[in-house]
N, C-alpha and C positions, 0 to 999 in steps of 0.2 A: 198594679204591683200594690199590693197591700204593706204598708210600713205602720209600725206602733213605734210611738216616741218613748223614751225613758229620760226624765229630767233629772240628773243627779244633784242632790241638794241637801246631802248629810254630811258634808265636811264642816270643820270648824272654822277655817279661814282665818286663822291665827294672824297673819300678817295685817289684817284689815284693823283689828283691835276691839272689834265689836261684832254682833251677828250680822254679816253682810247681806245675808238674804232679805233683811228687813229694811237695808238702806233704801232711801227714798230718790228717785231718779227725777227728772226735771218735769216730769207729767204728773207727778204726784204719787206714781205707782211703786211699789217696792220693786227691787232688783229680782226677787224670785217670781213675785207675780207677773212682772212683765215678760220674763224667760218662759213662762209657762203659757201666757196667752199668746205669745208668738208661734209657741209651737202649736197650740190648739187650732190657729188660724189655717195651718196645713194639714195636720194630722188627726184623724178620727178618734184615735185611742191615744191618749197621753197620759202618762203615769209619772209620778214623782216620787223620787226615793228620798226619805227623811230619816231621822235618827229615831230610834225606837222610843215611842212615847211622844212623839208630836205628830200633829193631825193638821189638815188642811185649813180647818178654822184658824189655828195658830198662826197663820200666815195670810189669812183672807184669799186663800186660793178657791176657784170655782168648786163649788159643792160638789159638781159631777166628776171631779178630777181623782181618781184613784190614788191612794198613797201606799206606798211599799215601805215597809220598816226595814230598816238595816242597823241590827242590834250590834253589828261589829264595826259600824262606821269609823270610830275613833281609831280603828286599827288601820285605815286607809282606804283609798278610792276603790281599789281592787274588790274589797268586801262589800261596798255599796253597790257597785255595779253587778257583782255576783248575786246580791238579793235582788236587784231589778231584774237580771235575766232569768233567775228561778221563778220569778213572778209571772212569766209569759206563756205558762203551760196552758193557760185557757186562751190563748191569742191565736187567731186563725192567720195572721200576718205572716208574710214570707220574709220580712227583714225587720231589724229594729234600729231607730236613729238614737244614738247615744248623744244627748244634749247636756251641756253643763248649765246648771243654775244660775251662774255669773257670766253669763254671755248673751247679754239681750239685745245685742243689735245685728244678729244675723237676720238678713233679708228675708221675707216669706217667698220671694222667688228663688232664692238660693236654695232654701229648704225643699222647695218643691222640684228643682232641678236635680237635687241630690237623690231624692225619692225616687224620681223617673229613673235615675241609673241604676237603681238597686235591683239585686234578685236574690234569691235563697242561697245561691252559692258563690257570691262575691262579697267583698268588703269595699265600700264606695269611701274615698278619701277625698275631702276638698282640699284644695291647694290654691293660695293667693300668694302673688308676689315672692314665689319660690319657696313658700313655707306650707307645711302640712297645718290644717286647722281643724276645726269641729263644725258640726257634728260627724263622726264616723258612723256609717251605716254598715250593720253587720247582717249578711243573710242568715236565714234560719239554720243553715248548716252548721254555724258558729254558736249556737246559743247554749250547748253543752258546755263548750271551752268557756264561755264568759261566765256561766253559773259556777265554775270552778275557781275563780280569780280569787287572790287574797293580796295582801300589801298594799303598797301606794303608787303601783305603777300603772294602774288602770288597764287596759286591755293592749298595750304595746305587744306583750309577748305573743298574743293571738295575731296582731298584724304581722310581726316579724316572721311567724312561724308560716304565714299564708301569704307570702309576698306575691306569689304567681297567681293568686285569686283576687288581688286588689285592683281595683279601677280608680284612677285618679281623674278627678274632675276639676279642671282649671275655672275658677270663678273669679269675678272682679269685686266680689264682696268682700272689703276688709273685716267685717264683723266677724268672720269665720277665726279671726286670730285674736279679737279683742276679748279679753276677760277682765274681772275686777278683782285685783289682789289687795289695793290700797284704798283709802277714801279719794285719793286724788284720782284714782281710775275711773269715777263716775263722771262720765263727761257730761 
């Protein structure tokens, strides 16, 4: 199963107090670089959704990492996700993993396991300790719906409308729940 990855990194992160994408983790890499490199270790095609006018070199991202501009990013995650989904027209993948740029602790083995559970007609949801986490993997059948999203709810409406096609994968990886909202969240 071929899975493309979209790393959503166009949000403002207002609670953080500064641009959290540039925040440095203990290993010296930025939060965004860490998240992107983690995805690249598993997925052959990783695209990063940034605000319009931002480029990979602005964040020291790998040169071979395609950037998708989200001109309406300020209007919410749904707009960024839609821009990313619309960029997939040239992809031969059968599913897309939606990763968040502020979740750098998801284990590679977890990403592989979720990708192995994917198909063109399902939505894969990771669960840990009774909670739904990220990334969510959407089969190609759902890409048109993702491309129509707006607002700040992300893809929740797509998941709710297709509960019968969701596959829940229980994982031991707490990283699927850990995001960075404040500087204190940088473990």
